[in-house]
N, C-alpha and C positions, 0 to 999 in steps of 0.2 A: 820803150827805149829811153824816153825822157826820164822816167823814174829811175832807171838803171844807172843813167849818167849822173843823176844827183846822188845816188848811193856811192858811186865811185868817188865823189867829192869827199865823202866822209871816210872812205876806206884808204885813201892815198897815204902812203907812208908805211903800210904793212911790210914787214920783213919776211922774206922767203925762209929765213933761218929761224923764225919764231917757232919754238917746239915746246913752250911752256904747257904744263898740265893745268887745265882750268876746271877740272871736275869738282874740286873742293875749295881750295883757297880763294876767298873773295867771291864766292857764289852769292848772289843777291837773292834773298828770300822773296818769293812771289806769292801773295795770297790769291789763289786762283778764283775764289769766289768774288773777288773785287772787280774782275773784269766784266763789263756790260757790253752787249752787241746791239748794234743798230739794225735790227732785222727781226723778223718774226721767228726767232729760233726757239727751240724746244729744250735744248740742253746747253750747258755752259762749256767753258774751256778748260775744265779741270784736268782732262786727259793730257793736256799739253804740259802740265807741271806736276805730274804725279809720280815722277822718277821711275816710270815704266816706259821705256823707249818704244816698245812694240804695240802699245795701246794706240789704236786709231782714233783720231779726233773726229766726232760726228756731232755736229751741232743741230741736226734735225733734217727733216725732209719737207718739200713744198714751200721752201722759203721764197719770199716775194722778191727779194733783191738778189741777183746773182753775184754782185760785187758789193762788199759792204765793209764797215769798220767796226772794230772792237776797241774800247777805251779802258785804260787803266789809270785811274787818277792817283797822283802822289799825294798822300794825306798830310794834314798839318803836322809839322815837326819832322817829317820824313824827308830824307835827302837820298838821292840815288845819283851816282856817277858811273857810267857804263864805259868800260874800256874794252870788253870782249863780249862775243856772242857766240854760242854753240847751238846747233840745231841738229837733231837726229834725223837723217834721211833714210826712211825705210823704203817701202814699195811706192810706186806711182810717181809720175812726173808730169808737169804741165809748164813748160818754159814760157808759153805765150800768156799765161795767166798766173804769174808768180805771186806769192805772199810777200808783202813788204811791211817792214816794221819802221815806225816813225817815232821820233821823240818831239813832243811839243814843249817848247822851251818857255822860260819866264816871260819873254817878250811876245809870246804866242807864235813864234816862228815855228813851222813844221818841217822838221829835218829828217829825211830818210836816213836810216842807219844800218838796214839789212834787207837782203832779198833772199827768198827761198824758192827755188824752182823744182826741187825733187829730182834733179838730174843724176844724183848718185844713188847707190844701192847699199842699204844697211851700214852706213858709216856717218860719223859726225862731220858736220860741215860748218864752215864759218860764214860771215855776213855777206861775202862777195862770191857769187857763183863762179866767177872766173878763177878764183884762188880758194877752192873749197878746203884746203887744209890749214888755212890761216884764220885764226879765231879773233885776233886783235883788230880793234878799229884803228884808223889812222891816227886818231887823237881822241882821248876820252870826252864823252859828252856829259855835261853837268847841268845844273839849273833846270831840271826836267819837271814839268807840270803833269804831263801825261805820257804814257806809252800808248801807241796806237798800232793795232794790226789791221792792215788791209788785206782781205782775202777774197778769192773766188771759190773757196771751199777747199783749197789745197793747203794742208797743214803738215808740218814735220811731226814726228812721233813724240818729240820732246823739245822744249825750248829752254835754254838757261842763259842768264845774264851774269856778268862778272864785273866787279869793280868795288867802289866804295859804297858803304850803306850806313845810314842813321835811321833807327826805327822811328815810327811816328809816335806822336802823343797818344797815350791809350784813349780809346773812344768810350765814352760813358754810356751806360744804358739809358734809354729814354725814360724820363719820368712821366708816366702817363697822367694826363689830365682828363678827368671824367666829366660828363655833362649829364643833366636830367634825362630820365627814361623816355620822356616824351619826344626827344629827338630821334627816336628809333622807330617811329610809327608812321613814316611818310609813304606816299603812293605815287606811281606814275600814271598820268592822266592826260587827256586831250581837252580842247575847248568844247567839243560836243558832249563832254561829260558834265558840262555846266549849263549849256543852252541847247535847245532843240534845233536840229538842222532846219526844221520847217519855221522856226522863229528865233533866228540867231541873235537877234538884238537884245533879247530879254532872257534873264536867268530862269531856270526851271526848277521849282521847289523840289520835285521828286528827285532830280539829279543832285541838287544841293544837299539833300538828306543823305545821300550816299557819301559825298565827299566829307561830311561832318564826322564820319568815323575815323578820320586820319588827321594828323597834326601838320602835315606838310604835303605839298603837291609839286612833283617835278613835271612841269608843263612841257610836253613835246611840242615845240613851236617850229613850224617849217618857215624858213626864210621866204619862201614864195608868197606866203600870206602877208608879209610885211612889205614886200617890194616886188610886186608882180610886174611892174614896169620900172626899169632901171632909173633910179634917181627920184622916184615918186614913192613915198612911204605912207603906210596905212595901218591903223591900229584899231580904230572903232568908227566905221566897220572896216574889217580887213579885206584884202583881196581874197578870192576863192572861198566864198562861204559867207562873207559879211558878218563875221563874228565880232562881238563887242568885248574887246580885251579890257577896256576900262572898267566895265561893270564886274567882269569876272574877278579881276585883281582887287578891286574895292571891296567886293563881298569877302574875299579871302582875308584881307587885312582886318576887316571888321570882325571876323570870326577867328582871328588869331591862328590862321592857317598859313604857314610860311610857304612862299612860292619860290622854287628854283626854275627860272626860265631857261630852258635848254633850246638854244637857237641851233637848228640843224638843217641838213640838206642844202642844195643850191636851187636857186629859181631857174625857170625854163630859159630865160634870156642868157644866163650864164651857162647853163648846160648845153645850149645850142652852139657854144663856141667850140665844142669837141667835135671830132668826126662822128658821124652817125653811128658807127659801130661801137664807139666809146662812150656814148651819152648815157648818163646815169645820174639821178639826183643826189647820190651819195658820193659823187667824185670829191676830190680835194677842192676846197672852196676857193678856186682861182680860176682865171681864164685859161683856156687850153694854150699850151706852149710856154706858160710862165715858169719861172724857176721856183720850186717849192721851198728852197732854202733862203729865199729873199723875202723879207717882211713886206716889201711893197707889192708882192704879188697878191696879197690879201686885202688890199685897200677897200674893195668893194664890200667885203664882209665886215671890216672894221667901221665903215660908214653907217651901215645899218645898225650896228651895235651902238654907236654914238646916238643915233635917233632914238632907239629904244631906251637907252639910259637917260637921255634928256627928258623923256616923257615920264617914265615910271620911277626914276631915282628921286633923290632928295634935293637936288639943286635947282632952285627957281631962277637963278641968275644965269640963264642961258641966252646967248645971242640968237634971237629968233630968226634972224636972216639966214642962219645955218639950217634951219628946218624946212624941208621941202616936202610937204604932205600932199597927198592925193586930195582932190577938190572936195570930196565929201567928208573929209576929216577935219576936226577942229584942232587948232594948234593948242597944246597944253604942256606944261612943263612942271617938273618937280612934284609929281603927284604923291611920291613917297610910298608907292605900292610894292616895290620890288627891291630887295637888297642883294640878291644873288643872281648872276647870269652865267651860264655854262656855254663855252665856246665849242659848239658842235657836239657830236656823239660818236664815241668809239672810232677815233681817227686812226686806230690801228687796224683797219678793215682789210686784213690780208686776204680774206675770201672774195673780195671784189676786185682784186688785181692792183697793179701799181697805180693805176689812175685814181684809186680811192684810198690808197695807203700812204701815210706819212710816217717817217721815222720820228723818233723823239726830238731830234735837233730840228727837223723841218716843222714839226708842230710847234715848237718854241718860237720859231720865227713867225708862224702864224699867230700865236698868242701875242707876240710883241706888238703886232699891228692892232690886234683886237683890243689889247689892254690900254694902250695909250698912244696909238699911232706911232709905234716904234720910237718911244721917247720924244714924241712931238716933232719928228722929222717928216711927217706925211701930210702936213697942211692941216687947216681947221676943219672941224667936224668929223674927226676920225679918232675912234677908240673910246671905250667905255669910260675910262677915268677923266677924259677931257669933257665928258658931260656931267659925271658925278663921281668925284674922288672917293666917296664912301662906298659905292657899290662894289661888291666883291666878285671877282672873276674866278669861276670854278673851271678847272681844266676838264676837257671831255672825259667821261668815264671811259676807262679802258676795257675793251672786250676781253683781253687776257690780262690777269693781274700780275703784271710784270714790273718790278721796280726798275729794271734796266731801262724801260722806256722813259720813266720820269728822270732817271739820272742822266739821260741824254739831254733832256730838256733843261735840267739844272746847269749842266756844263756849257750848253749853248749860251744860256743867259749869262753865266759868269765871263764867258769870252766876249760876247757881243753887247751886253748891256752893263757890264762892270758891277761896281759896288755902290751901294746907297751911302749917304753920309754917316750912318751908324756902323758902316763896315760890313753889313750883310749883303748878299748877292741881291741884285735888282731883278727878282723874278717877275715875269709878266703874268702872274696868276696868284691867286690867294688861297686856294683850296686844292688839295691833291684828292683825285676821284678815281675810283676803279669799280668794276663790276665783277660779281662772283656768284655763280649759281652752283650750290652744292650737289655734287653728283659723284658716281663711282669713278669718273676719270680725273676729278679734282684739277681741272684746267691743264691737265698734261695732254698735249696733242699726240703723243705716242700711244696713248691708251684709248680704247674704245669705250664711249659712254653708252650705258644701257638704262640707267635709271637714276633718279634723284636719291640722295641719301641724307641723313640728318646733318645738321650743321657740324656737330661734334665729330662725325665719322669722316667728313671731308677735311680738306686743309683750310677751313674757314678761319680758324684762329691763327694758323701759322701765317697766312697771307696778311691778316691784319697786323700781326707782330712785326712782319717784314716791312710793310709800309710805314708803320709808326716808327720803327727804328731807323729806316732810311730817311724819313722826314726829320728825325732828330739829328742824324749824323751829317746830312748834306743840305737840309732845307729849313733850318732854324725852327724845328718843331712845328712846321706848318700843319694845320688841321687835316685830317684824313676822313673822307666820306666814301660810302658805298651807296651808289644811286641806282643799282639794279641788283636784285636777288629775288628768288621765289621758286615755285614749283607748279607744275601742271597737275591737273586732277585726272586727265584722261589715261587710262591704263596703257595705251599704245604709245605714249610719248617716252622718249629717252630722258626726259627731265621730270618724270612723274613722281608724286608723292604716293607710294603704293598703299593699297589697303593691306592690313596685316592683322591676322587673328580677328578679334571683334571690332577692330577700328577701321573705318571707312577711309577712302582717299581724302575726303574733305577734312576728316578729323586729323589724318596724319599731316595734311597741309597746314592746318591750324597750329598744331603743336610744334612743327618744325619752323614755321615762321615766327611764332612767339619766341622760341628758343634762339633763332637767329638774332633777333633783336637783343636778347639778354646777353648772348655771347659777345656781340659787338659793344654793348654797353660795358661789359667787363673788360674788354680788350683796350679800349680807349679810342676806338672810332668815334666820330662826333655826329654823324647823321647817317640814316639809312632810309631809302626809298624802295618800295617793293614794286616789282613788275607783276601785275598792274591792276587798274581798277576793275576792268571788265575783260572777259575772254576776247582774244582777237578773232578766233574762229571756233565758236562753240561746237563740241562734239568731235573736233578734228584731233588726230594723233600727232600732228606736227609739234616739234619742240616750241614751247612758249605760246601755243595756241590756245591753251586753257589755263592760264595762270592767274585768271581774275580772282580777286578777293570778294567780289560782289557777283551775284547771280544775274542772269539776264533780265529778270523782272525787278532789278534794283533791290533786292533783299540781300541782307548780309549772309555770306558764307561763314562758317565757323571761324576762319582766320580773321575776318573783319571783326566778328564778336570778340575774339581773344584780344585784338590790339585795342579796340575801343574800351573794353572792360579794363585793361591793365592801365591804360592812360587815365581813365576816369578816376581810379582809386590811387595810382601810384606814379602818374606821369611826372610829378615834381620831384620825385626821389632820385638820388644820385648814387651810383655804385661807390662803395667805400672799400671793401675787402672780400676775398673769398675765404671762408672759414673751414670749408670742406670741399674736396675734389671728387669724392665717391661716396655717396651721391654729391652732386654740387650743392653747396650752401653759400649763397652770396649775401652779404650784409649791405644794405642801402640805408641811406639817411636823408632826412628832410627837416631843416630846422633842428629841433631837438628830438624828433621822432626817429624810431628805428623801424625797418622792415627787412624780412629775410625771405629770399627766393630760394626754393628747393626744387630740384629736378634730378631724376635718375635717367639711365639710358632707356632705350625703347623696350628692351627684352626682360629687364630685371628690376622689379619693384624692391624697395628698400625701406627699412625702418631706420629713421634718423632721430636721435636724441638731441633736441635743440635746447640749449641752455639760454633761458631768458631772464637770468638774474633772479630777482625776488618776485617777478610777475606771477600772480595767482592763476592767470588763464593765458592761453595762446588762442588768438583769433585767426582762423585759417581760411583763406580765400582761394577758390578754384575756378579758373575760366570755364565758362559754360556756354556751349553752343545754343543759339536760338534764344538767349536771354538778354535782358538789358543790363543785368548785373552779375557779378560772380557769385557762384555758390558760396555759402558761409557755414562755418562749424566753430563752435566755442569748445576748447578742450581745457580741462583743468590740469594744471601742472603739478608735479611732485617736486616740492622744493625749488620750484622755478624751472624745472626741466619738463619739456614736452615731448611725448613719444609720437612721432608723425610718420605716417606711411607716404613714401614718395615714389612717384611713377614718371613716365615720360611727359606727362602734362605739368607744366610748371605751376607751383602753388606759392602763395604769398602769405606770410605770417607776421602778425603784429601783436602787440601787448595791449591793444585797445581796438575798440570797435571803429571801423572806418565809415564815414558817412559820405 
């Protein structure tokens, strides 16, 4: 009733004699793909604006929020003044759960401008359910930042806005910045992949040898290990296992292995604030009953982030009175071991229920506390940047690769954190991050997943392009990472890399993983970490149970061989251009040297004529399972042109022998 009365405020002044035709003159064009929804939706709002009144709007099934918002940002240069609204009322009605349309104005005031109840049948209605034949607002609404639809799932068949319109400044295409190939050979791992559980204080040489096959580690780090008792922090040794993080990180830095510390889950003392039936260590990182949209609800997590950054960041000038360590821990600051920290993991956990799911706007509030104590409003000793301004905060990798989620984060930041002195939005994170496992469902919840597929066959490239363009348009070209990808080797898994022809599952896994790295290097993503170092449950057919790149006996599987060999010879090379798409031929450079990567699809070998200028020979390198180095072949060119057979295994070609 409150919402309805507010709407009436906007609608007063409508004339019962208003019979103008609003179908064409003054109709405001709506870019349906620009809407984003704050829910785990599987389809967009295109049907609401497709000029087909009888198309039903269905945004998906199994959504975690019954009532939610969808946002439509007004772009730079664009101006909209709404004086009338028309909605086609087809079948169905729900007066108790109406759809409400709001305009968020330049001063951030949220003004309701229309209500749809579905109480009519197959006719156009206006913004006031009490006066369905009147389309005009009481007065025009201008200075609009966003249009917002709040819905319980009840939509009209079509929605039309009328009034004044100035189109936006054209959006440029992202200029992709590429990085060296070595950035795409990371792995997900745990502390017990460095130290034996029976000797947790010391590094294990056998385990370290396995880690050396990769250039980066995403460290799954449970909050419980750092703060098993509230307010008492531990790092070396930790709670629950007595792991020595100092030695692990020091070794990684010495061996040039970049660590992304992923602070995830909640400790027992926080979990116990929830009712027994709702206790789960993957709940939203706040005390039970707190408001998930309020940054102060996340103070406890922001405090442990400060303690971690104070120890492992680069700032030695820390007020040591703020450091409250467990008695068996030594106070240390500014060790310079960690440059990146990730605020939790997959905060869009719809499968865990509302207690574990945050909308993009709620997670932005969480990040604001984690980043800098909500712009230093939460007291001393809170937030990463207040311990080390140089440490980069990585947003939690998204389980579903949806740019909608990030756009909600961006707009919350714009509203609640404002702009920096340079005019950019004050985002409380530095890196955009998502997860994508290539399979025959391609992250579409409406499709049934049955198998992994090659990265090219899935929407791997499309999602990368979408995120990079979104970062360009809305987030100042913020870097984009993919921190989980991979395949199982068990044939019973729905994420399997299948055996095919004379190729085993291990060989398929190896080829597809290396091709994933090469695809992301081409697309402009800046880092990739694979899931994961070892199998979670060897021999099991559960999804992600057999995704290890290393075997149980700490020997390399072919996937680890391929990544290690590619990095050894070509890790410093950076993608420059694609010179052929079928088969794929990519040109890489390093200093004044050139390298070409060639690959065909899985089913069709191809012969490609590679033009190497005046080079007398082509040096061809092929990743080889079970070997320390790639296979090598020297081919004589004909007037600088090399005839090369290309298959599903990527090969690398240079004009000189690589050492």
